[in-house]
C-alpha positions in Angstrom: 0.0 0.0 0.0 1.3 3.4 -0.9 0.7 5.8 1.9 2.5 9.0 1.2 3.4 10.9 -2.0 6.5 12.9 -2.5 5.8 16.7 -2.5 5.5 18.3 -5.9 7.8 21.2 -6.8 5.8 24.1 -5.4 4.9 26.9 -7.8 2.1 29.3 -7.2 -0.8 30.0 -9.5 0.3 32.1 -12.5 -0.4 35.9 -12.3 0.4 36.9 -15.8 -0.9 35.9 -19.3 2.6 34.8 -20.4 3.1 32.5 -17.4 -0.4 31.2 -17.5 -0.8 30.5 -21.2 2.6 30.5 -22.9 5.5 29.6 -20.6 3.3 27.8 -18.2 4.5 25.4 -15.5 1.0 23.9 -15.1 1.0 20.3 -16.5 -2.6 20.8 -17.7 -1.7 23.9 -19.8 1.4 22.0 -21.2 -0.9 19.1 -22.1 -3.1 21.4 -24.1 -0.1 23.0 -25.8 1.1 19.6 -26.8 -2.4 18.8 -28.2 -2.5 22.0 -30.2 1.0 21.3 -31.7 -0.2 17.7 -32.6 -3.3 19.1 -34.2 -1.4 21.6 -36.3 1.1 18.8 -37.3 -1.8 16.5 -38.2 -3.4 19.0 -40.5 0.0 19.6 -42.2 0.6 15.8 -42.5 -2.9 15.2 -43.9 -2.5 18.0 -46.4 0.7 16.5 -47.6 -0.9 13.1 -47.9 -3.7 14.6 -50.1 -1.1 16.0 -52.5 0.6 12.7 -52.7 -2.6 10.7 -53.3 -3.7 13.2 -56.0 -0.4 12.6 -57.8 -0.5 8.8 -57.4 -4.2 8.5 -58.4 -4.2 10.9 -61.4 -0.6 10.9 -62.6 0.5 14.3 -64.1 -2.5 16.1 -62.8 -1.9 19.8 -62.4 -2.7 20.6 -58.7 -3.7 24.3 -58.6 -1.3 26.4 -56.5 1.3 23.7 -56.0 4.0 25.8 -57.5 3.5 28.2 -54.6 4.9 25.5 -52.3 7.9 24.8 -54.6 8.7 26.3 -58.0 11.4 23.7 -58.7 9.4 20.8 -57.2 6.2 21.6 -59.1 6.8 23.5 -62.3 3.4 24.2 -63.9 1.7 22.8 -60.8 2.8 19.3 -61.8 4.7 17.3 -59.1 8.2 16.1 -60.0 9.3 12.6 -58.8 11.8 14.2 -56.4 9.2 16.5 -54.9 6.8 13.5 -54.4 9.6 11.8 -52.4 10.1 15.0 -50.4 6.4 15.2 -49.5 6.4 11.5 -48.5 9.4 12.1 -46.2 7.8 15.1 -44.5 4.5 13.3 -44.2 6.0 10.3 -42.5 8.3 12.4 -40.2 5.6 14.8 -39.1 3.0 12.1 -38.5 5.2 9.7 -36.6 7.0 12.2 -34.4 4.7 15.2 -34.0 1.3 13.5 -34.1 1.4 9.8 -33.1 4.0 10.4 -30.3 3.0 13.9 -29.2 -0.8 13.5 -28.9 -1.6 10.2 -27.1 1.6 10.3 -24.9 2.7 13.9 -24.3 -0.7 15.7 -24.6 -3.1 13.4 -22.7 -0.3 12.1 -20.5 0.7 15.6 -19.4 -2.8 16.6 -18.6 -4.1 13.5 -16.8 -1.2 11.5 -15.4 -0.7 13.8 -12.4 -4.4 13.9 -11.7 -4.9 10.2 -12.0 -2.1 9.6 -9.6 -3.4 12.1 -7.1 -0.5 14.6 -7.5 -0.6 18.4 -7.5 1.7 18.6 -10.5 4.7 17.0 -12.2 7.8 16.8 -9.9 9.9 18.9 -12.3 7.6 21.6 -13.7 10.4 23.6 -15.4 11.6 20.4 -17.2 8.0 19.9 -18.2 7.8 23.4 -19.7 11.1 22.9 -21.4 10.0 19.6 -22.9 7.1 21.3 -24.8 9.1 24.3 -26.0 12.0 22.1 -27.1 9.5 19.9 -29.0 7.9 23.1 -30.5 11.4 24.2 -31.5 11.9 20.8 -33.2 8.9 21.4 -35.4 10.3 24.6 -36.8 13.3 23.1 -38.8 10.9 20.6 -40.4 8.6 23.4 -41.5 11.6 25.6 -42.5 13.0 22.9 -44.8 10.0 23.5 -47.2 11.4 26.9 -47.9 14.9 25.7 -49.0 15.7 26.3 -52.7 15.8 22.6 -53.4 13.2 21.6 -50.9 13.2 19.3 -47.9 15.0 16.0 -47.7 13.7 13.0 -49.8 15.3 10.2 -47.8 12.1 8.9 -46.2 11.2 9.2 -42.5 13.9 6.6 -41.9 16.7 8.6 -43.7 18.7 5.5 -44.7 22.4 6.0 -45.3 24.4 6.4 -47.4 21.8 8.6 -49.3 21.2 10.7 -46.1 24.9 11.2 -45.3 26.6 12.2 -48.5 25.3 15.7 -48.7 24.1 17.6 -51.8 25.8 15.1 -54.1 22.8 12.9 -53.4 20.3 15.2 -55.1 17.6 17.7 -54.1 17.3 18.3 -50.4 20.1 16.0 -49.4 22.4 18.8 -48.2 20.9 21.3 -45.8 17.5 19.5 -45.9 19.0 16.5 -44.1 20.7 18.7 -41.6 17.4 20.5 -40.7 15.7 17.1 -40.5 18.4 15.7 -38.2 18.3 18.9 -36.1 14.5 18.6 -35.7 14.6 14.9 -34.6 17.5 15.6 -32.2 15.6 18.4 -30.5 12.5 16.2 -30.5 14.4 13.5 -28.7 15.6 15.9 -26.0 12.1 17.1 -25.4 10.8 13.6 -25.1 13.6 12.6 -22.7 12.7 15.5 -20.4 9.1 14.4 -20.6 9.8 10.8 -19.9 11.8 11.6 -16.7 8.8 13.6 -15.4 6.3 10.8 -16.2 8.4 8.1 -14.6 9.0 10.1 -11.4 5.3 11.2 -11.2 4.2 7.6 -11.4 6.7 6.2 -8.9 6.9 9.0 -6.4 3.9 11.3 -6.6 1.0 8.9 -5.9 -1.4 10.0 -3.3 -2.3 8.1 -0.1 -3.8 4.7 -0.9 -2.8 4.8 -4.5 -0.8 1.5 -4.9 0.6 0.7 -8.3 -2.2 -1.8 -9.0 -4.7 0.9 -8.2 -3.4 3.1 -11.0 -5.7 3.4 -14.1 -4.6 1.5 -17.2 -4.0 4.9 -18.8 -1.4 5.8 -16.1 0.3 2.4 -16.6 0.4 2.9 -20.4 2.0 6.4 -20.1 4.5 5.1 -17.5 5.5 2.1 -19.7 5.7 4.4 -22.7 8.0 6.7 -20.8 10.3 3.8 -20.0 10.5 2.9 -23.7 11.1 6.5 -24.6 13.9 6.9 -22.2 15.9 4.2 -23.9 14.7 4.7 -27.5 15.1 8.4 -27.8 18.5 8.2 -26.0 19.7 6.1 -28.9 18.2 8.1 -31.8 19.5 11.5 -30.5 23.2 10.7 -30.8 22.5 9.0 -34.1 21.2 12.3 -35.5 24.2 14.1 -34.1 26.5 11.7 -36.0 24.5 12.3 -39.1 24.9 16.0 -38.8 28.6 15.6 -38.3 28.9 13.6 -41.5 27.4 16.7 -43.2 29.2 19.5 -41.5 32.4 18.1 -40.0 33.7 15.8 -42.7 33.2 12.6 -40.6 32.3 9.2 -42.1 30.1 7.5 -39.5 27.6 6.3 -42.1 29.5 6.5 -45.4 31.7 3.6 -46.6 35.0 4.1 -48.4 35.3 4.6 -52.1 31.6 5.4 -52.6 31.0 6.8 -56.1 28.2 9.3 -56.8 27.8 10.9 -60.2 31.1 9.5 -61.3 32.9 11.1 -58.4 34.6 9.3 -55.5 33.4 10.8 -52.3 36.0 11.9 -49.7 34.7 9.6 -47.0 36.2 6.4 -45.6 35.6 3.8 -43.0 31.9 4.3 -42.3 29.1 1.8 -42.2 25.8 2.3 -44.0 24.2 -0.4 -41.8 25.2 1.4 -38.6 22.5 4.0 -39.2 19.9 1.2 -39.6 20.9 -0.4 -36.4 20.7 2.8 -34.4 17.5 4.0 -36.1 15.6 0.8 -35.8 16.7 0.3 -32.2 14.6 3.4 -31.7 12.2 2.7 -34.6 10.5 -0.4 -33.4 9.9 0.8 -29.8 8.5 3.9 -31.5 5.7 1.8 -32.9 4.8 0.9 -29.3 5.4 4.4 -28.1 2.6 5.4 -30.5 0.3 2.4 -29.8 0.6 1.6 -26.0 -0.9 4.9 -24.9 -3.8 4.2 -27.2 -4.2 0.8 -25.6 -4.4 2.4 -22.2 -6.8 5.1 -23.3 -9.1 2.5 -25.1 -9.1 0.2 -22.1 -10.0 3.1 -19.8 -12.8 4.3 -22.1 -14.2 0.8 -22.8 -14.3 0.0 -19.1 -16.2 3.2 -18.3 -18.7 2.5 -21.0 -19.1 -1.2 -20.4 -19.9 -0.5 -16.7 -17.8 -3.4 -15.6 -14.1 -4.1 -15.1 -11.9 -5.8 -17.7 -11.5 -9.5 -17.4 -8.1 -8.9 -15.8 -6.6 -5.6 -14.8 -3.2 -7.2 -14.0 -2.9 -9.3 -17.1 -3.5 -6.2 -19.2 -0.7 -4.4 -17.4 1.7 -7.4 -17.7 0.9 -7.7 -21.4 1.7 -4.0 -22.0 4.9 -4.5 -20.0 5.8 -7.5 -22.2 5.4 -5.3 -25.3 7.8 -2.8 -23.8 10.5 -5.5 -23.2 10.0 -7.3 -26.5 9.9 -4.1 -28.6 13.7 -3.9 -28.2 14.3 -7.5 -29.2 12.6 -7.4 -32.7 14.1 -4.3 -34.3 16.1 -6.4 -36.8 13.0 -7.5 -38.6 13.1 -4.1 -40.4 16.5 -5.2 -41.8 15.7 -8.6 -43.2 16.4 -7.2 -46.7 19.8 -5.7 -45.7 21.8 -8.9 -46.4 21.5 -10.0 -42.8 22.9 -13.5 -41.9 20.1 -16.1 -42.0 20.9 -17.0 -38.4 20.4 -13.4 -37.3 17.2 -13.3 -39.3 15.9 -16.3 -37.4 16.9 -14.7 -34.1 14.8 -11.6 -34.9 12.0 -13.6 -36.5 11.3 -15.6 -33.4 10.7 -12.7 -31.0 8.7 -11.0 -33.7 6.3 -13.9 -33.6 6.4 -14.0 -29.8 5.5 -10.3 -29.5 2.2 -11.1 -31.0 1.3 -13.1 -27.9 0.9 -10.2 -25.5 -0.9 -8.2 -28.2 -3.3 -11.1 -28.8 -3.9 -11.4 -25.0 -4.8 -7.7 -24.8 -7.2 -8.1 -27.7 -8.8 -11.2 -26.2 -9.3 -9.4 -22.9 -11.0 -6.5 -24.7 -13.3 -8.8 -26.7 -14.0 -11.1 -23.8 -14.9 -8.1 -21.6 -17.1 -6.6 -24.3 -19.0 -9.9 -24.6 -22.3 -9.6 -22.7 -21.7 -6.0 -21.7 -24.3 -3.3 -22.2 -21.9 -0.9 -23.9 -22.9 2.8 -23.9 -22.6 3.9 -27.5 -21.0 7.4 -27.8 -18.3 8.9 -29.9 -15.6 7.9 -27.4 -16.7 4.3 -27.2 -17.1 4.0 -31.0 -13.6 5.2 -31.6 -12.3 2.8 -28.9 -14.0 0.0 -30.8 -12.6 1.3 -34.0 -9.1 1.2 -32.4 -9.6 -2.5 -31.6 -10.8 -3.2 -35.2 -7.8 -1.4 -36.8 -5.3 -3.0 -34.4 -6.6 -6.5 -35.2 -6.8 -5.9 -39.0 -3.3 -4.3 -39.2 -1.7 -6.8 -36.8 -2.8 -9.9 -38.7 -0.5 -8.9 -41.6 2.4 -8.7 -39.2 2.4 -12.5 -39.0 3.4 -12.6 -42.7 6.1 -10.0 -42.4 7.7 -11.8 -39.4 8.9 -14.5 -41.8 12.1 -13.4 -43.5 11.4 -15.4 -46.6 8.0 -13.7 -47.1 9.2 -10.3 -45.8 12.0 -10.2 -48.4 9.3 -10.4 -51.1 6.9 -7.9 -49.5 9.2 -5.5 -47.7 9.5 -2.9 -50.5 5.8 -3.1 -51.5 2.6 -1.4 -50.4 1.8 -4.4 -48.2 4.1 -3.0 -45.5 2.6 0.5 -45.9 -0.9 -0.9 -45.4 0.3 -2.9 -42.3 2.0 -0.1 -40.4 -0.7 2.5 -41.3 -3.4 0.3 -39.9 -1.7 -1.0 -36.8 0.3 2.1 -35.9 -1.1 5.1 -37.7 -4.9 4.7 -37.9 -5.2 2.8 -34.7 -3.2 5.4 -32.8 -5.3 8.2 -34.4 -8.5 6.4 -33.3 -7.0 6.3 -29.8 -6.4 10.1 -30.0 -10.0 10.7 -31.2 -11.4 8.5 -28.5 -9.4 10.3 -25.8 -10.5 13.7 -27.2 -14.2 12.9 -27.1 -13.9 11.3 -23.6 -11.8 13.9 -21.8 -12.9 17.0 -23.6 -15.5 17.9 -20.9 -12.9 17.6 -18.2 -10.3 19.7 -20.1 -12.7 22.5 -21.2 -15.9 22.2 -19.2 -18.0 21.7 -22.4 -19.3 18.7 -24.3 -18.5 17.9 -27.9 -21.4 17.4 -30.3 -22.2 13.7 -30.2 -24.0 13.7 -33.6 -21.0 15.2 -35.4 -18.8 12.8 -33.4 -20.6 9.8 -34.7 -20.6 11.2 -38.3 -16.8 11.7 -37.9 -16.4 8.1 -36.6 -18.3 6.4 -39.4 -16.7 8.4 -42.2 -13.2 7.8 -40.7 -13.9 4.1 -40.1 -15.2 3.3 -43.5 -12.7 5.6 -45.2 -9.6 4.2 -43.4 -10.5 0.7 -44.5 -11.1 1.9 -48.1 -7.7 3.5 -48.1 -5.4 1.0 -46.3 -6.9 -2.4 -46.9 -6.3 -2.2 -50.7 -2.6 -1.5 -49.9 -2.2 -5.1 -49.0 -3.6 -6.2 -52.3 -1.3 -3.8 -54.1 1.6 -5.2 -52.3 0.8 -8.8 -53.1 0.5 -7.7 -56.7 4.1 -6.3 -56.5 3.3 -2.6 -56.4 6.6 -1.1 -55.1 6.2 1.6 -52.4 7.9 5.0 -53.0 7.1 4.8 -56.7 5.5 8.0 -57.9 4.3 6.8 -61.2 3.0 3.4 -62.5 4.3 3.0 -66.0 5.4 -0.6 -66.0 3.1 -3.0 -67.8 2.3 -5.0 -64.7 1.5 -1.8 -62.7 -0.9 -0.2 -65.2 -3.9 -2.4 -64.2 -3.4 -1.2 -60.6 -4.0 2.5 -61.4 -7.8 2.2 -60.9 -7.1 0.9 -57.4 -5.0 4.0 -56.7 -7.7 6.2 -58.0 -10.2 4.5 -55.6 -7.7 5.0 -52.7 -7.3 8.7 -53.6 -11.0 9.3 -53.6 -11.3 7.5 -50.3 -8.4 9.6 -48.9 -10.2 12.8 -49.8 -13.4 11.6 -48.3 -11.7 10.6 -45.1 -9.9 14.0 -45.0 -13.3 15.7 -45.1 -14.3 13.7 -42.0 -11.3 15.2 -40.2 -12.6 18.7 -41.1 -15.9 17.7 -39.4 -13.9 16.8 -36.3 -11.9 20.1 -36.5 -15.2 22.1 -36.7 -16.7 20.1 -33.8 -13.5 20.6 -31.7 -13.3 24.4 -32.2 -17.0 25.1 -32.0 -17.5 23.0 -28.9 -14.6 24.7 -27.2 -16.3 28.0 -27.3 -20.0 27.3 -27.8 -20.5 23.7 -26.9 -23.0 22.5 -24.3 -21.8 23.1 -20.8 -20.8 19.8 -19.1 -23.8 18.8 -16.9 -21.4 18.0 -13.9 -17.9 17.1 -13.0 -18.4 13.5 -14.0 -20.6 13.3 -17.1 -19.5 9.8 -18.0 -19.9 8.5 -14.4 -16.3 7.4 -14.3 -14.5 6.2 -11.1 -10.8 7.4 -11.5 -9.5 10.5 -9.9 -9.8 12.9 -12.8 -13.6 12.6 -12.3 -13.5 13.5 -8.6 -12.1 17.0 -9.1 -13.6 20.2 -10.5 -14.2 20.8 -14.2 -11.8 22.1 -15.4 -9.4 21.1 -12.6 -8.0 23.9 -10.4 -4.4 25.0 -10.5 -3.2 22.3 -8.0 -5.7 19.7 -9.4 -7.7 19.0 -6.2 -8.0 22.3 -4.4 -7.3 22.4 -0.7 -7.8 18.7 0.1 -5.6 16.1 -1.5 -7.4 12.9 -2.4 -7.2 9.6 -0.5 -7.8 6.4 -2.5 -9.7 3.5 -1.1 -10.5 1.4 -4.2 -9.1 0.5 -7.6 -10.2 2.7 -10.6 -12.7 0.3 -12.1 -15.4 -0.5 -9.6 -18.6 -0.7 -11.7 -21.8 -2.7 -11.1 -20.7 -3.8 -7.6 -23.3 -5.8 -5.7 -24.5 -4.0 -2.6 -23.0 -0.6 -3.6 -25.2 2.4 -3.3 -24.7 3.5 -6.9 -23.7 1.9 -10.3 -20.1 2.9 -9.7 -17.8 3.5 -6.7 -15.3 6.3 -7.0 -11.7 5.7 -6.0 -12.1 8.3 -3.3 -15.3 6.8 -1.9 -15.1 5.6 1.7 -17.9 3.2 1.1 -17.0 -0.4 2.0 -17.7 -2.8 -0.8 -17.3 -6.5 -1.2 -15.8 -6.9 -4.7 -13.9 -10.1 -5.6 -12.1 -8.2 -8.4 -10.8 -5.3 -6.5 -7.1 -4.6 -6.7 -5.2 -3.7 -3.5 
């Protein structure tokens, strides 16, 4: 039993606009700032994907105004092959780092982790403020690279060497564009390391009286485990980006082999390893998949439990399974390198844990489905997106079984099959987790309700649209459609063009759905229905026991004391349908965690 929490770093309520809304030390304001940054990044990333899909679906279509973004990349408003690759690189980088990592982990985690643990704030509020502003500073070089004369880098979000390390000799954007990209990711890593330290310390040392580890909500566990992953993963990627910058500006050869010839010129590099970048990047890159998805797992579990009005089949097994994902995520990174000429023995060594990591994922899914069976689920926007998350995670995860086999992966790795797999299991699933969390916690964050009708329209358009976009990717991959191609002129690819047109139309349709969400979000923030009370969803965890929106120190003058676990619903003999964590009512529940 945890009886005492460590004192939070004391900082009084802000007295100026700058301290309250800009350089705030309040974790709740910082959480909103992260969410706003992720929202802007998502809109930029979606816009880039629209441009790419229009080009893929309709070939040399002149996109009105495209030359305003890049005269050299779109002369006459027609996208060049190089500019397509540049947009693809920026889309992937912005979505993976500034949306899928920032929103479910940094935004929601910052706002709700201290409240769910019963703390007044994060233990290091100045670090917390720095984490956001460093992350914001990281976004600026990415945006600035669009304004370079030769545009941003075109090396993909993975920036494989040697292309990324040889400078302007590699083509458009491969000089200063790569340096700006590496600067951005390096700063992003620093921001996330600062945030992870805060999250870990909050979870371990800031819990209120009675809040044992097993009484933490599944969301708090997900953010804690993600922080542990981030602390190791970003600590590897950060020095890798520094080495990449040094290869550009200091004449080093970390990632460039000797006697490399580009454009009939021998480059003045020697002794580097092109595979070293892949090892460093993917040691971060595969945990990054779970940094994006594990917070979504926690959010979805939390929302489904609240709407099912009964606990999950096993609180502990869910936690242990998420912990297993954290450990195994570092043991499978080599499956991204099956096509690199890896020794077959090494391939086998990475293939086995890649199959093993499906076990905890499957256990989590079975717990969700088993818990849903027989429940009287409340249907609202949050629960619909939570169910959508489960659907996308299953659909995208099944294709992972194929890619875990080196012999199959070598055939499919460079095709759209992989693009469909990771977009469903990592991209769309994580986005559905973000949407679910937004609809669920919006009343607590703003004091107003989002429009449920618009929310359900948003869900069904997004759900149908996502499947129409990404499921055909698997069929394209099996047909041999190579990813990163910007035109389909080969004989065997021409019959696939109608599929790409269908996907493009579906992408535009799904993008319109996100504009519905954007309108709902902004309109509800200022003119939405006032939340009927502090606990509109009749939840039991600590965020629903405080005022709406929460005061500066989260709980006012009286710090909470916890007597129950966070998911006491439909308990026999209880006075109400749910028992708050702070309720002193004695209950006899066989499932209660101590």
